[in-house]
C-alpha positions in Angstrom: 1.0 -17.3 -4.2 0.9 -14.8 -7.8 3.3 -12.1 -7.6 3.1 -9.5 -9.2 6.1 -7.1 -10.8 6.8 -4.9 -13.8 8.6 -6.8 -16.8 11.8 -4.9 -16.3 15.1 -7.2 -16.1 15.9 -5.8 -12.8 11.8 -5.9 -11.5 11.9 -9.5 -12.6 15.1 -9.9 -10.6 13.5 -8.5 -7.8 10.7 -11.3 -8.0 12.1 -14.1 -8.8 14.5 -13.4 -6.0 11.7 -12.9 -3.7 10.1 -16.3 -5.6 13.2 -18.1 -4.3 13.3 -17.0 -0.7 9.3 -17.8 -0.6 9.8 -21.5 -2.3 12.5 -21.9 0.6 10.0 -21.4 3.4 7.9 -24.1 1.3 5.9 -21.3 -0.5 5.2 -22.0 -4.2 4.5 -18.9 -6.2 3.8 -17.9 -9.9 4.7 -14.8 -11.2 2.5 -12.1 -13.5 3.9 -8.8 -14.8 2.4 -6.0 -14.8 2.6 -3.3 -17.4 2.3 0.4 -15.3 2.3 4.0 -16.8 6.1 4.0 -15.8 7.0 1.3 -18.2 4.8 2.8 -21.5 5.9 6.0 -21.5 9.2 6.1 -21.8 10.0 9.0 -24.3 9.2 11.7 -21.4 10.3 12.4 -17.8 9.5 10.3 -15.0 8.2 13.3 -13.2 5.8 14.1 -16.0 4.1 10.2 -15.5 1.5 10.0 -13.0 2.7 13.2 -11.4 5.7 11.3 -10.8 4.3 9.7 -7.5 4.5 6.2 -7.0 4.5 5.9 -10.7 5.5 2.4 -10.2 3.7 1.6 -7.5 0.1 2.7 -7.7 -1.2 0.6 -10.6 0.1 -2.7 -9.0 -1.6 -1.9 -5.2 -5.0 -1.4 -7.3 -4.2 -4.9 -9.2 -3.9 -6.4 -5.9 -7.0 -4.6 -4.2 -8.9 -6.2 -7.0 -7.6 -9.5 -5.9 -5.3 -10.5 -9.3 -2.1 -11.3 -7.2 -1.3 -11.9 -3.7 2.1 -10.3 -3.5 4.0 -7.4 -5.3 7.5 -6.4 -4.9 9.2 -3.2 -5.4 12.2 -1.0 -4.8 11.5 0.4 -2.0 12.3 4.1 -2.6 9.7 3.5 -5.7 7.0 3.9 -2.4 5.4 7.0 -1.7 6.1 7.5 2.1 1.9 7.8 2.6 0.9 4.2 2.0 -2.8 2.3 2.5 -3.4 0.6 5.3 -4.8 -2.3 3.8 -1.3 -3.1 2.2 1.2 -3.2 4.2 4.9 -4.1 4.0 4.9 -7.1 4.9 8.9 -7.5 4.3 11.7 -5.7 4.1 14.5 -7.3 2.2 18.0 -7.3 3.4 19.3 -4.2 2.3 21.9 -4.3 -0.9 24.4 -1.2 -1.5 22.7 2.0 -1.3 24.6 4.3 -2.7 25.1 6.0 -6.4 27.8 4.8 -9.1 28.8 6.9 -11.9 29.6 5.0 -15.0 31.8 7.0 -17.4 32.4 6.5 -21.1 36.1 6.0 -20.8 36.7 5.2 -16.8 37.0 8.9 -15.7 36.2 9.7 -12.3 33.7 12.3 -11.4 36.5 14.8 -10.5 38.4 14.3 -13.7 35.6 14.9 -16.2 36.1 17.7 -18.4 34.0 20.9 -18.1 31.0 20.1 -20.5 30.7 16.8 -19.8 27.3 15.4 -20.6 25.7 13.1 -17.7 22.3 11.4 -18.2 20.2 10.3 -15.1 16.3 9.9 -14.5 16.8 11.2 -11.3 16.0 14.5 -10.3 17.8 14.1 -6.9 20.9 13.1 -8.6 20.7 15.8 -11.4 20.6 18.7 -8.5 23.7 17.1 -6.6 25.8 16.9 -9.7 24.7 20.4 -10.4 25.8 21.6 -7.0 29.1 19.3 -7.0 30.1 20.2 -10.5 28.4 23.2 -12.0 30.3 22.9 -15.2 28.9 19.6 -16.1 25.5 18.9 -18.5 22.8 16.7 -17.0 20.1 15.6 -19.5 17.6 13.2 -18.8 18.0 9.1 -19.2 14.8 6.6 -19.4 15.1 3.1 -20.2 15.9 -0.2 -18.2 19.6 -0.6 -17.3 20.4 -2.0 -20.7 19.1 0.6 -22.9 21.4 3.4 -20.4 23.9 1.4 -21.1 23.7 0.6 -24.5 24.0 4.8 -24.9 26.4 5.2 -22.9 28.6 3.2 -24.9 27.5 4.5 -27.8 28.7 7.7 -27.0 25.7 9.6 -26.0 26.1 10.5 -22.3 30.0 10.8 -21.5 28.8 9.5 -17.8 25.4 7.8 -16.1 24.4 8.0 -12.8 22.8 4.4 -11.5 22.0 2.7 -8.4 25.1 0.4 -7.5 21.9 -2.0 -6.4 20.2 -2.6 -9.6 23.6 -4.0 -10.8 24.3 -5.8 -7.8 20.6 -7.4 -8.3 21.4 -8.3 -11.9 24.8 -10.0 -10.9 26.9 -7.4 -13.4 30.3 -6.3 -12.1 30.4 -3.0 -14.1 33.5 -0.6 -12.9 32.7 2.6 -11.9 33.0 4.9 -9.3 30.6 4.7 -6.2 29.5 8.4 -5.3 30.4 9.3 -1.3 26.7 9.6 0.7 28.4 13.1 2.0 27.9 14.8 -1.3 25.2 12.5 -3.0 22.9 11.5 -0.4 21.0 8.3 -1.5 17.4 8.4 -2.3 15.2 7.5 0.9 15.5 3.6 1.2 17.8 2.8 -1.9 19.1 -0.3 -2.1 16.1 -2.3 -0.5 13.1 -4.3 -2.0 9.4 -4.0 -0.1 7.0 -7.0 -0.5 4.0 -5.8 -0.5 0.5 -7.9 0.6 -2.8 -7.5 1.2 -3.3 -7.5 5.3 -4.1 -10.7 7.4 -3.6 -12.7 4.5 -2.0 -16.4 4.1 0.4 -13.9 2.0 1.1 -11.9 4.9 2.4 -14.5 7.2 4.5 -16.1 4.5 6.2 -12.9 3.3 6.5 -11.9 6.5 9.4 -14.6 7.1 11.6 -12.4 5.0 11.9 -9.4 6.9 15.5 -7.7 7.8 15.2 -6.0 11.1 17.8 -3.5 10.7 17.0 -3.3 7.3 13.7 -2.3 8.0 14.3 0.1 11.4 16.6 2.5 9.1 14.1 2.5 6.1 11.9 4.1 8.8 13.6 6.3 9.7 14.7 7.4 6.4 11.0 7.8 5.6 10.2 9.3 8.5 13.1 11.9 8.0 11.4 13.2 5.1 7.5 12.5 6.0 6.9 16.0 6.8 8.4 18.0 3.4 5.9 16.7 0.7 6.9 17.0 -2.8 6.5 13.4 -3.7 9.5 10.9 -4.7 10.5 12.2 -7.3 11.8 15.6 -6.0 15.1 16.5 -5.1 15.4 14.9 -1.4 18.2 12.5 0.1 17.8 10.8 3.3 20.2 7.7 4.6 20.5 5.9 7.5 23.1 3.4 8.8 23.5 1.3 11.9 26.8 1.9 13.3 28.9 -1.1 14.4 28.4 -0.8 18.0 24.5 -0.6 17.3 24.1 1.8 20.2 23.9 4.7 17.3 22.8 5.2 14.2 24.0 8.0 11.6 21.6 9.8 9.6 21.5 11.9 6.6 19.1 13.9 5.0 18.8 17.0 3.0 16.4 18.5 0.5 17.9 20.4 -2.7 16.3 23.0 -5.3 16.5 21.8 -8.6 19.0 23.6 -9.8 21.5 22.8 -7.0 22.4 26.0 -5.8 20.2 25.6 -2.4 20.2 23.0 0.0 19.1 22.5 3.2 20.7 19.1 5.1 21.4 17.5 8.3 24.3 14.8 9.3 24.5 13.5 13.2 24.4 10.0 14.7 21.2 9.5 17.1 21.3 6.8 19.6 19.4 3.5 18.6 17.1 3.4 21.0 14.8 6.1 21.0 15.7 6.6 17.4 12.4 7.1 15.8 11.3 9.8 17.9 14.7 11.5 17.3 14.3 11.0 14.0 11.0 12.8 14.0 12.4 15.8 15.9 14.8 15.8 12.9 12.4 15.6 10.2 10.8 18.9 11.4 14.3 20.3 12.1 14.3 20.1 8.1 11.1 21.3 8.0 11.8 24.4 10.0 15.3 24.8 8.0 13.7 25.9 4.8 13.4 21.9 3.6 9.5 22.1 3.2 9.7 25.3 1.1 12.6 23.8 -1.2 10.6 20.9 -1.6 7.2 22.5 -2.8 8.9 24.8 -4.8 10.5 21.9 -6.8 6.9 20.0 -6.8 5.4 23.5 -8.4 7.6 23.4 -11.2 7.6 20.1 -11.8 4.0 20.0 -12.4 4.5 22.9 -15.1 6.6 21.3 -16.8 4.4 18.3 -16.4 1.2 19.9 -18.0 4.1 21.0 -20.9 5.3 17.6 -21.1 1.9 15.9 -21.6 0.7 18.7 -24.0 3.3 17.2 -26.3 1.7 14.1 -26.6 -1.5 15.1 -27.1 
């Protein structure tokens, strides 16, 4: 079976892990690298590429529908909440660390960084959360693979950079940094999770489904439900995180929507029962809309669409 993947170091590590897991099940695979628009245009913010919505996913979907690959491996947080029914997520792998990590030039933690320190990130969610938490800091766009981002940090172009801790774990890198609390930096929905997609009703779907991790599927589904009515796409400042408590009777859920400048926020933070958790998540998602979450998401999307047009003009 052919596994399609982006060519970045992290994407390859994720695809190779899926290939290893399938081999343990007796399934032989080969990798095919697909270069997406999100990979080609690293000289502009992510939200200016393919409207930012599923920039790393849609093109692999098209290749799969054309029959060139059997399996696609994605960072699940990149996947839009609305998916083609013919391309099911056959497996959600066991989740890695879902939180953000701050790496700083000299090891200084976030609370002790001097005013006007420059923080690099490609995420509008992280940018808004930093502006809310430390409005005296300066955020600047940071694109490229993890190697590139770390090099720019070491060169002193940034005082700190924000990354998903899971990416470092999948590469086997142990770097000293500050894990940011989800109470202030609620992760992107499904951050730290790898999704494996196939065509429906195929041998690939049957094989990949054996890799599914039940708890990770439950929590990622709840996170998607919490923000499903908000709109705005996967690049707007939206966080969502669900965690099954040790007694397995309750799930701790957090979700928030921020304005791009971080000055306005609506959110929820509460426990819901494990039994009936999906229905309760839908109720909370509706509450988030009523609290003004949809308005914030739509305002951010409108602002981003204007910026995207301006950015595209620079490259014509």
